[in-house]
C-alpha positions in Angstrom: 0.0 0.0 0.1 1.1 3.6 -0.7 -0.5 6.8 -0.4 -0.5 10.2 -2.1 -2.4 13.6 -0.9 -5.7 12.0 0.6 -5.8 8.9 -1.5 -4.5 5.5 -0.7 -3.6 3.2 -3.6 -3.5 -0.6 -3.0 -3.1 -3.8 -5.3 -6.2 -6.0 -6.2 -5.8 -8.7 -9.0 -6.4 -7.2 -12.1 -6.9 -3.9 -10.9 -5.5 -0.9 -8.6 -7.7 0.0 -5.9 -7.9 3.9 -5.1 -9.3 5.0 -1.8 -10.5 8.5 -0.9 -9.4 8.7 3.1 -12.0 11.5 3.3 -15.1 10.9 1.7 -14.6 6.9 2.0 -15.0 6.5 -1.7 -13.3 3.5 -3.1 -12.8 3.1 -7.2 -10.8 0.3 -9.2 -8.8 1.1 -12.1 -7.9 -1.6 -14.9 -4.3 -2.5 -14.7 -4.3 -2.5 -18.6 -4.4 1.4 -18.2 -1.2 1.5 -15.6 2.1 2.7 -16.3 4.8 2.1 -13.7 7.6 4.5 -13.7 10.8 4.4 -11.7 11.2 7.7 -10.1 14.5 7.0 -8.1 16.7 4.5 -6.4 13.8 4.2 -3.7 10.2 4.9 -5.3 7.9 3.9 -8.2 4.8 6.3 -9.6 1.8 4.3 -10.5 0.2 6.6 -13.3 -3.4 5.8 -13.5 -5.1 6.6 -17.0 -8.5 7.9 -15.9 -9.8 7.4 -19.2 -10.5 3.7 -18.9 -13.3 2.5 -17.3 -13.7 2.9 -13.7 -15.4 0.6 -11.5 -17.0 1.0 -8.0 -16.6 -1.7 -5.8 -20.0 -3.4 -5.8 -19.1 -4.2 -9.5 -15.8 -6.0 -9.3 -15.3 -9.5 -9.5 -11.6 -10.0 -9.1 -9.7 -12.4 -11.5 -7.0 -15.0 -10.7 -3.9 -13.3 -9.5 -1.5 -12.7 -12.3 2.5 -11.7 -12.5 1.6 -8.5 -13.2 -0.5 -8.7 -9.8 2.3 -9.9 -7.9 4.8 -7.0 -9.3 2.6 -4.3 -8.7 2.2 -5.7 -5.2 6.0 -5.7 -4.9 6.3 -2.3 -5.9 3.8 -0.9 -3.7 5.4 -2.5 -0.6 9.1 -1.5 -1.7 8.2 2.2 -2.2 6.0 2.1 1.0 9.2 0.7 2.8 11.5 3.1 1.3 9.6 6.2 0.8 12.4 8.6 2.3 13.0 11.7 0.2 16.1 10.9 -2.4 19.1 13.0 -1.3 22.7 13.6 -2.5 25.8 13.5 -0.6 25.1 17.3 1.0 21.2 16.4 1.9 20.1 18.4 -1.0 17.0 16.7 -2.6 17.8 14.8 -5.8 15.4 16.0 -8.4 18.1 16.5 -11.3 20.1 14.3 -13.7 23.6 13.3 -14.1 25.9 15.5 -16.2 28.3 13.1 -17.8 32.0 14.5 -18.0 33.9 11.2 -18.7 32.5 8.7 -21.2 34.8 5.8 -22.2 33.2 3.4 -24.5 34.8 -0.1 -25.4 33.9 -0.7 -28.8 36.5 1.3 -30.8 39.7 -0.5 -29.6 42.4 0.9 -27.4 43.2 4.4 -28.1 46.5 6.4 -27.0 44.1 9.5 -26.3 41.8 8.0 -24.4 43.5 4.6 -22.6 46.9 4.1 -20.7 48.0 0.4 -20.9 50.4 -1.2 -18.9 51.5 -4.9 -19.4 54.3 -6.6 -17.4 55.4 -10.0 -17.4 53.1 -11.8 -20.1 50.2 -9.6 -18.9 47.7 -8.1 -21.6 45.1 -5.9 -22.2 43.4 -6.2 -25.4 39.9 -4.8 -27.3 39.4 -5.1 -31.0 37.3 -2.6 -33.1 33.8 -3.4 -32.4 34.7 -5.5 -29.3 32.3 -4.9 -26.2 34.9 -5.5 -23.7 38.5 -5.0 -22.9 40.2 -8.3 -21.9 42.8 -7.8 -19.3 44.5 -11.4 -19.1 47.5 -12.5 -16.7 49.4 -15.9 -17.1 52.4 -16.4 -15.2 54.1 -15.5 -11.9 54.3 -11.5 -11.4 52.0 -11.2 -14.5 50.3 -7.9 -14.5 47.8 -6.2 -16.7 46.5 -2.5 -16.1 44.1 -0.2 -18.0 43.4 3.4 -16.9 41.8 6.6 -18.2 44.5 9.2 -20.1 41.9 11.8 -18.4 40.9 12.6 -15.0 37.5 13.3 -13.4 37.0 17.1 -13.0 35.2 17.4 -9.5 33.4 20.3 -8.4 33.0 21.1 -4.8 29.1 21.4 -3.8 28.2 18.4 -6.3 28.2 15.0 -5.6 29.9 13.1 -8.3 29.8 9.3 -9.3 32.2 7.0 -11.3 30.7 3.5 -12.7 32.7 0.9 -14.3 31.2 -2.5 -15.9 33.1 -5.7 -14.7 32.7 -9.3 -15.4 35.0 -11.9 -14.2 35.9 -15.1 -16.3 36.0 -17.3 -13.0 35.5 -16.1 -9.9 37.9 -18.9 -8.1 41.0 -16.6 -7.5 44.1 -18.2 -6.1 45.9 -16.7 -3.2 47.9 -13.9 -4.5 45.7 -13.0 -7.5 44.3 -9.5 -7.0 41.7 -7.7 -9.5 41.1 -3.7 -8.6 38.8 -1.3 -10.1 37.7 2.3 -9.1 38.5 5.9 -9.3 42.3 5.8 -8.0 45.8 6.5 -9.3 48.0 4.0 -7.4 48.4 6.6 -4.8 45.1 7.9 -3.9 41.4 7.4 -4.5 38.5 4.7 -3.8 38.2 1.2 -5.6 36.8 -2.0 -5.7 38.8 -5.2 -4.9 38.6 -8.9 -5.5 41.1 -11.6 -4.3 40.4 -15.2 -2.9 38.8 -13.7 0.3 35.8 -12.3 -2.1 35.2 -8.6 -2.6 36.7 -5.8 -0.7 36.0 -1.9 -0.5 39.3 0.0 -0.3 40.4 3.9 0.0 43.8 5.0 -0.4 45.2 8.1 0.8 49.0 9.4 -0.1 49.9 5.6 -0.7 48.2 4.6 2.7 45.5 2.2 2.9 42.8 4.1 4.9 40.1 1.5 4.9 40.1 -2.0 3.4 37.0 -3.9 4.2 36.0 -7.2 3.1 32.2 -7.8 1.9 31.3 -9.9 5.2 31.9 -6.8 7.0 30.2 -4.0 4.8 28.0 -1.9 6.7 25.0 -1.6 4.4 24.7 -5.0 2.5 27.2 -7.8 2.4 25.2 -9.0 -0.7 24.9 -12.7 1.0 21.3 -12.6 0.5 20.2 -11.5 3.7 20.7 -8.0 3.3 18.4 -5.4 2.5 18.6 -6.1 -1.0 18.4 -10.2 -0.9 20.9 -10.3 -3.8 23.7 -12.9 -3.7 26.9 -11.3 -5.3 28.1 -13.0 -8.5 31.1 -11.7 -10.1 30.9 -13.6 -13.3 27.3 -12.5 -14.0 28.7 -8.8 -15.1 27.9 -6.1 -12.6 28.1 -2.1 -12.9 29.8 -0.7 -10.1 29.4 2.8 -8.8 31.2 4.8 -6.3 29.6 8.1 -5.2 31.3 11.0 -3.5 31.5 14.1 -2.1 34.5 15.9 -1.3 35.7 19.3 0.6 38.4 17.1 1.5 36.1 15.3 4.0 32.8 13.6 2.8 31.2 10.1 2.7 32.3 7.7 -0.1 29.3 5.3 -1.0 30.2 1.9 -2.6 27.2 0.8 -5.0 26.6 -2.2 -7.1 24.1 -2.0 -10.1 22.3 -5.4 -10.0 19.3 -7.1 -11.4 17.3 -9.5 -9.7 13.8 -11.5 -9.8 12.6 -10.4 -6.3 11.7 -7.1 -7.8 10.1 -8.0 -10.9 13.2 -8.8 -12.9 14.3 -4.9 -12.2 17.8 -3.4 -11.9 18.6 -1.5 -9.0 21.8 0.4 -7.5 22.4 -1.3 -4.2 24.6 0.9 -1.6 26.7 -1.9 0.0 29.4 0.4 2.1 30.0 3.5 3.0 33.4 5.3 4.2 33.6 7.9 6.5 36.7 9.5 6.6 38.1 10.4 10.3 40.8 12.8 11.2 42.0 13.4 7.6 40.8 14.2 4.1 39.4 11.3 2.2 41.9 11.3 -0.5 44.5 14.3 -1.2 43.1 14.9 -4.6 39.6 14.1 -6.0 40.4 14.7 -9.7 41.5 11.2 -10.4 41.5 8.4 -13.4 39.4 5.6 -14.0 41.8 2.4 -13.3 41.0 -1.1 -13.8 43.9 -3.8 -12.9 44.8 -7.6 -12.9 47.6 -9.3 -10.8 48.8 -12.7 -10.7 51.5 -11.9 -7.8 54.4 -14.1 -7.5 52.9 -17.3 -5.7 50.6 -18.4 -8.7 51.0 -19.3 -12.5 47.4 -19.6 -13.3 45.9 -17.9 -16.0 43.4 -15.0 -15.0 41.0 -13.0 -17.4 38.8 -9.8 -16.2 36.4 -8.2 -18.9 36.0 -4.4 -18.7 32.9 -2.4 -20.4 32.0 1.0 -20.0 33.7 3.5 -17.7 32.1 6.9 -16.8 32.6 10.0 -14.2 29.4 12.1 -13.5 28.5 15.1 -11.5 25.0 15.5 -10.1 23.4 18.5 -11.7 24.9 20.6 -14.2 27.8 22.2 -13.1 29.1 25.4 -14.5 32.8 25.4 -13.3 33.9 28.6 -11.6 36.9 27.9 -10.1 40.0 30.2 -10.4 41.5 29.9 -14.0 44.8 31.6 -15.0 45.6 31.9 -18.4 49.3 31.1 -19.2 51.0 32.1 -22.5 54.2 30.5 -24.2 55.3 31.6 -27.3 58.0 31.5 -29.9 59.3 34.7 -31.9 61.0 34.6 -35.3 60.5 30.8 -35.8 62.3 30.4 -39.5 62.1 27.0 -41.7 62.6 26.0 -45.2 59.5 25.6 -47.3 61.2 21.9 -47.8 61.5 21.1 -44.2 57.8 19.6 -43.8 56.6 19.6 -40.4 58.6 21.2 -37.6 58.0 21.5 -33.8 57.4 25.3 -33.1 56.7 24.3 -29.2 55.7 22.0 -26.9 53.9 22.0 -23.3 53.7 19.1 -20.5 52.7 18.9 -17.1 55.2 19.7 -14.6 56.2 16.5 -12.6 53.7 15.9 -9.5 51.2 18.7 -10.8 48.1 16.4 -11.4 44.4 16.7 -11.6 44.1 20.3 -12.2 42.2 20.8 -15.7 44.6 22.0 -18.6 43.1 23.0 -22.0 44.1 24.8 -24.8 42.7 28.1 -25.2 43.4 30.4 -28.1 46.6 31.7 -30.2 48.3 34.3 -32.2 49.9 33.9 -35.1 51.9 35.9 -37.7 53.7 34.5 -40.8 54.9 35.7 -44.3 54.2 32.1 -46.0 51.3 29.7 -46.4 51.6 27.2 -43.7 49.6 24.4 -42.0 49.3 24.2 -38.6 49.1 21.0 -36.3 48.1 19.8 -33.1 50.0 16.6 -32.0 49.8 14.5 -28.7 52.8 12.2 -28.0 55.1 13.4 -30.7 59.0 12.1 -30.3 60.8 15.3 -30.1 64.7 15.4 -31.2 66.9 18.0 -28.9 64.0 19.2 -26.3 64.7 21.0 -23.3 61.5 21.7 -21.4 62.0 24.4 -18.9 60.2 27.4 -17.4 57.2 29.5 -18.8 58.4 33.0 -19.7 57.0 36.0 -17.9 55.0 33.8 -15.6 55.4 33.1 -11.6 56.6 29.3 -11.9 54.6 28.6 -8.8 51.2 29.9 -10.5 51.6 27.3 -13.2 51.5 23.4 -13.9 53.0 23.2 -17.2 56.5 23.8 -18.9 57.4 24.5 -22.4 60.1 23.7 -24.8 61.1 25.8 -27.8 64.3 24.5 -28.6 63.2 21.0 -30.8 64.5 20.6 -34.1 62.3 18.0 -35.3 59.3 15.6 -34.6 58.1 12.3 -35.5 54.9 10.3 -35.1 52.2 11.5 -32.5 48.7 11.8 -32.8 47.2 14.7 -35.1 44.0 15.8 -33.2 44.0 19.1 -34.9 44.8 20.8 -38.3 44.2 23.9 -40.4 45.3 26.4 -42.7 46.9 29.6 -42.0 48.3 32.1 -44.8 49.0 36.0 -44.5 46.6 38.6 -45.3 46.7 41.5 -47.9 47.8 43.6 -44.7 51.5 43.6 -43.5 53.3 44.7 -40.3 56.6 46.5 -40.3 58.4 43.5 -40.6 56.8 42.0 -43.8 54.6 39.4 -41.8 50.9 38.9 -42.8 48.4 38.6 -40.2 47.5 35.3 -39.8 44.0 33.8 -40.5 43.5 31.9 -37.5 40.8 29.1 -37.2 37.9 31.9 -36.7 38.4 33.5 -40.1 39.5 36.8 -38.5 42.9 38.5 -38.2 45.8 38.0 -36.2 44.6 34.6 -34.5 41.0 33.3 -33.0 40.2 31.0 -30.0 40.3 27.5 -30.8 36.7 26.1 -30.6 36.7 23.8 -27.7 33.8 21.9 -29.4 36.3 21.0 -31.9 39.5 20.6 -29.7 38.8 19.3 -26.1 42.0 17.5 -25.5 43.0 17.8 -21.7 46.5 17.9 -20.9 47.4 15.3 -18.4 50.5 13.4 -17.2 53.0 11.9 -19.2 51.3 13.9 -22.2 52.8 16.3 -24.5 51.1 18.4 -26.9 53.1 20.0 -29.9 52.3 22.9 -32.4 53.8 21.8 -35.2 53.9 23.9 -38.9 54.6 23.0 -42.5 55.1 25.8 -45.2 53.1 24.5 -48.2 53.5 27.3 -50.5 56.4 28.5 -52.7 58.4 30.7 -49.8 60.5 29.6 -46.7 58.4 30.5 -43.3 59.2 33.4 -40.8 56.6 32.6 -38.1 55.8 34.4 -34.6 53.2 32.2 -32.5 51.8 32.7 -29.2 49.7 29.8 -27.3 47.4 30.6 -24.4 46.6 27.5 -22.2 43.7 27.9 -19.5 44.4 26.0 -16.3 42.2 25.2 -13.4 43.5 26.0 -10.0 
């Protein structure tokens, strides 16, 4: 039974019974006109089509019970027993959808722009084009395989965040020493699920120190043995969606959640909170902007082969965040860069993160360019540079920037081209004979790079290079300035 305003809704075979608690009137609505809608994790709405024939009590002959009747009964009981208002980690009523900021599908093979793969001692990470899952495999002592996102989540204080990863085990019978970990962490900070020969664990690590590691038998919400609130039995080979919801002002609860389906709720899918972590005497993690990370390890004590399947991965913020943290625009430049018309693509300048400056978002913002020849301009990621020497950003307080720059490299090979455009001098020339570059926006002397076209975020170990080639009849003389937006 469930109540709404002055009405009480209850279940009858073939009908939904609606009782007016003030007038005492009772009406029955056929279930053929009933729509069941899930509102959130703890309530359902029964939407009645009032244009259907309505019967009064004296006219009803109840048919035998059906599966639909049993489903409605379960939903009404479930809604009544879980009728608290749904709130996020800050106690705000959850009335909005999530905004996905990081969406990593598994159907297009491994990409160096999306994935960082680590394979040691025979461990492998594979995913063919069109494949629905990544496959992490280990086979042999100390065999290790890891898949992590290049990009990190971008948390905004005042919002709740959620990460989700689809995980499936080939075989749940792990040997001692074999371990799988998946979640939101970088090996030094974060939150993750863990599985070994003792079953499932919820783990929080901060600055390399394990703050909590709790086995499923001691989970404080639901230990998934069939006797908990969900009634679910944990089956890692079935394939489940694992979520971690968190809030972070440094402090804030971490919720470990598993999305499973079961027949006890009419074959519906539900998200079950299985464990909560509450930080004590310190922040939960040192950095809330972390990668999505999955690893499989054989350890030194076993040579048994093992496989782990990884499906979709995502990072989301509840609501529609409008990021207003402090940003600075850092400018790097190279003036009087001369190169021959026959030289091909040469590096103008390159940027990368300083070691240890992780998490804050860094994006290409805009550029200025002046030149005396027609050129192709490219943005490349991960090119091999000849003669590079990264150092301080000019005209900048070094403690106030997370990047360093190279303008000394003399050649480049490889890399992934993520952006290309034409630039050519206009009819207007400056005193040095250089035309004002068109830029990608069509205006004179540079223009904003449209972030809807170029969304790459500079992460650790990544190098972004601006390269140019003169495709006309003349050698080139270029002045170039790149602006980079840094979130602090």
